[in-house]
N, C-alpha and C positions, 0 to 999 in steps of 0.2 A: 504493499500499499503505500511505503514510505519512496518507493523509488517512484511509482504514476504520479503521486502529487508535486516529485523533484522535477518527473519530464515533461509533467501540467504546467509548474509554475514557471519552469526555463521558457517553456512554448510563448508562452504570456509573457515575458518580458522582451520577449524576442519582437512579439508585434510591437510593444510601447515603443522600443529603441528602434525598428525598422526606418530607415529614411525616407525624405518624399523621394528621389529619384536619384539616378545614376549621377545625374548633375551636381546635384547638393556634396560636398565633400567635408562639409563641419561636420563635427560630433558630435552627435544624438544628447539629447538632452533627457532621457527615461520620459515622461509624463509628457514634460510640455512639446514635445514634437508631435504627440499626437494632435494637435491643431497645428498645422505647417503656417510658417512662418515668409511672409516676403514673396508669397505666393497670388496668382490673380485668386479672389472670393470664390470661383466656380468650381475651382480646383481644390481650395481649401475645403470648401462642402465636399466635393466627392471624397477626396480623400479622408474627411473626416468619420463620412458617413462608413465607410467601409472598415474602417480601423473598429469604429463603436461593433459595428458587427463580427469582427473575426474576434476583440474580447468578452462580447457577449458569448459567444459559441464559449470561447476557453475557459469563461468562470463559471457555462452549464456544466462541462466536461470536468472541472476541479471540485464542482462542487456533488457530481455523480459519485465520481472515484476516490474523495478522500473529505468527505465532510466537515473533517477537523480545518482543512484549509482555508475555510468559509468560515469561523462558526463564529465571530465577532460583531459584534453591533456597526464598527465601523466599514469590515469585510460587506454586508447589508446594502449600509447606505452606497454603498460602490457600484454593487450589483443593477441595486436599481435606476442610479444615473446610469449606467452604460448600456442597460437594456430599454430603456427610455427609449430608445432607436431616433427623436424625433429631433431635431437640428434648434427646437424651441428651447428644449432643456439641457439639450448638449452644450449647445452654443452659450448658455450663459455660463459656463463652467472655464471658456477658453478667452483668452485676453482681448479685453476690445482694441480698437485703433488708437483711444488713449492710453489705455496699459503700456499699449507696447512703446508709444513715442516717451514714453516715462522710464521706461525701461532698459529699453535695448533700442533705443532711437529710433527718427521715424522710419514708417514704414512706407510703399508702395499705397496700398489700401488706406494713410492720412493722408498722402500726395492728391490722389484722386480727391479725396472729399475735399482739402483745401481749394484744389484746382476748382469745381464746381461751387465753390462756396466763391471763389473769385468771379467766374462768369455767370453766377447769377445777378452777383451784386452790380457789375457792370452791367448786364442785360437793362436791373431795373429803375439803375439810375441813366442808362439814356432813354426808354421807356419815358421817364416822370422826371423829365430834368426842372422841372419846376419843384419839385422836395428840394435841391440844393439850396435853392432861392430861398424858400420856405424857411428854414433852418439856420439861414445868416441873417433871416428878417426879426428873430426870433431873440437874435443878442443884438442886435445894432437899433439906437434910439435912433430917430430922423437919419444923418447921415453919419453914425457917427458910432462908432464900439467900444462905449464904458470900459468894459470888461478888458480893455487891452492896456489900461491904466493903472489894474487892482495890482497892487503891492506882493502881496501873497500870490499870484498868478504869474507874477513877474520873476519873483525870489524860485519859485518854482520849473521856469523856465530858464531862470539862470543855471540853478542847478542842476539843471539837465545837462546842459552842455557842460560845463565843469567836468561834470561825472563819465561822460563821453570820453573826453579829452585822459582824464585818471583811467581811465579802463583800458584805453588802446595804448597807454604810455607803458602801462601794467603787463600787460600781455608781449609785447616786445620785452624788456625786461625780464619777466617769469623766462621767456626762450633762452636767454642767453644763463640764468641762471639753472636752468635743466640741462644746460650743453654744459657747462663747468662740475655741477653737482647731480645727474641724473637720477642716482637712488633717493637722494637727501630730497630730492623734488619731484619722485616719482610721482605724485598726487596733480603735477601738473604736466601731463603730457604732451607735446609738441605740436601733435595731431590736434587735439583740442583748443590751441593755443591758433594753430592755421585757420580753423573754422572758425573763430571766434573774428579775427583780422580780418579775413575771404569775405567773408559778410557783409563786415560795414564795407570795404572796397569796391565789391562787386554791387551793392545793394546802393545805400545812401549815395558813398563818391560817384560813380560808375551810372548806375541802372536810373537813377532817380533825377539825376544831375540831364542826362541826356534827354530823359522824356519829357524835362521841363525844357529844355533848349527847341526840342523838336513841334513837341504841342501845343505852347506859347501862349497859355489860358491864362486869363488873367485873375487876380487876386479879386474875391467879393469886394475889399474897402476902396478897391480900383475899380469901380464901375457905377453904369452911369445910375441905380440905383440906389445907389451910396454916396453920391456926389464925387463919382470920377468920373471918368470919359471914356472908359471902357464898356466894350460892349460881354455879356455874357454868351459865354459858348458851353454847351452840356459835353458830358464828359468823353474823352477820346476822340473828342474832334479837332483837327488842326487847326487851331484859329489864328495865332501870330497878332494875337491880341498884347504882346508884350515882349522884351526882347531880350531880356534875361532874370533870373530869379522867380521866373513862374510858379504858377498857384499847383499845378498838373504835373506829377505826385506831389506830396507834403514831405519833403528831406527831413524835418526832425518828429514827423511820424512815422518814416520809416527807421530812422535811431533810435527812435523809443521803442521800436518792434527787434531792431536788432540787438540791443541790448538783452533779449529774453536767452541771447546763445548762448550765456553762461551759464545758462542751466546744466547744459552739460559738464561743469566743473563739480557739480552737488552729486552728494551721492544718492545712489541708487531710489533708499528708502526717504531720502528727503524730498527728491525731485519734486512731488504733487504739491509738500508744502509748500516748498519752495518757490512754485511758478503760483501757487494761491495766493503767497503774499507781493509776487512782480506782474502779474499782469493787472489788478485795478491800477498799480502807479505808473505803469507804460500805457494803457489806454486813457488818464486823464489826461497825462503828459500830453501823447499826441490831439488828444482832444480840444486840448488848451487853444490850439492854433485856431478852430474853427471859433470862438467864445471871442477871441480876438481882430476875427476879421480878415484873418492871411491868409484862411484856404476855406474852400468846401467841406462838406460831411465827405463827396465821394474821393476829393484829395488825401484822405486819412486814408477812408475804408479799402481801397484800391493800393495805396501804399504798405498796408497792412498784409495786404492776400499776395503782392508780390513778393513781400519780405520773406513769408512763409513758405511759399513755395520755393523761393530760391534756399533759404534754409536748410528745407528737407531736400533738395536735390543736391545743393552743396555736401553736404554730410553725410549721405550715401555712398557718394564718391571720395571722402575724405576719411571711411571710417575702412575703406576696404584696403586700406594703403596704409593705416595707423603704424603698425609694427615696423614698418620701411621709413616711413615719416620720422618715429622717432628715435630708431636707431642712427638715422642720418644725421640730427640733431646731434645725437651723443656721442658720434664717430668725429663728427665736428669740432666736439669740444674735446677728445682728447687729443688732435694735432696741435689744437693750441696750446695745451700743457703739454706738448713735446718741448 
């Protein structure tokens, strides 16, 4: 009986440990591999269903040949979960996209969701352009935006600007520290530093500025409706209403979104709490510009969508070469020590 139980146990574990395909060379992680990650949702569901059925059969055989193998309450609960067979019950035990981005980094599923939200937001603002003007009028008093002189809001903006400078400077400094003492600063790996730096470089400094100059959308305070001379233009329409430092997309909103990239340095078990504290501050900092009459609401929303798409795309590529990047910086530091 013990030999039969051992054989069934081995078979059960092999099912749980089985990789997704021959192209997946990563080391399996026991039950977490029951739900395949970084695969299209349809393939995930099919694979998950097949493995549920196989595990249910294995449990049945185990209970038939060796009742002592599944005689405790915990095993009974496992049987009820696996034999449920429905994706509604079983998928509730699989990690959600939000959990995966906090634990293992952004996934393809999360990227698709962010891109969908970005496209949907663009469609809404294009279909209802008056919504931008309505939000700006809410904060205007006549031809002025009184909150643009509010001392607290100005202090928040100034703090955000200074924090961005300190953050980027510290990232460069941490790179040198890791190169000199890689073991002492192993909690600050260069691939994560590179991710933060490239997020700011490719996002607020390049993509946003290029779109500003290309679209040429005038700021709300420069419109005829608010005492200026420029005309209002809808989202994504090439306007040519300003020559430099234009409205769309918002640079400071993009910078606020980019600051969330530092979440990769937070230990996995604390990331949800850290994001809960950082997200409201970043959102308020970005929306601050709408209250000032410096940006439309669509400028802020689309800037955030673009930055989230960029961060997900960038992290997936940097994470694939993480060990090489860290080793290259460590080797460079050893060369300078010689």
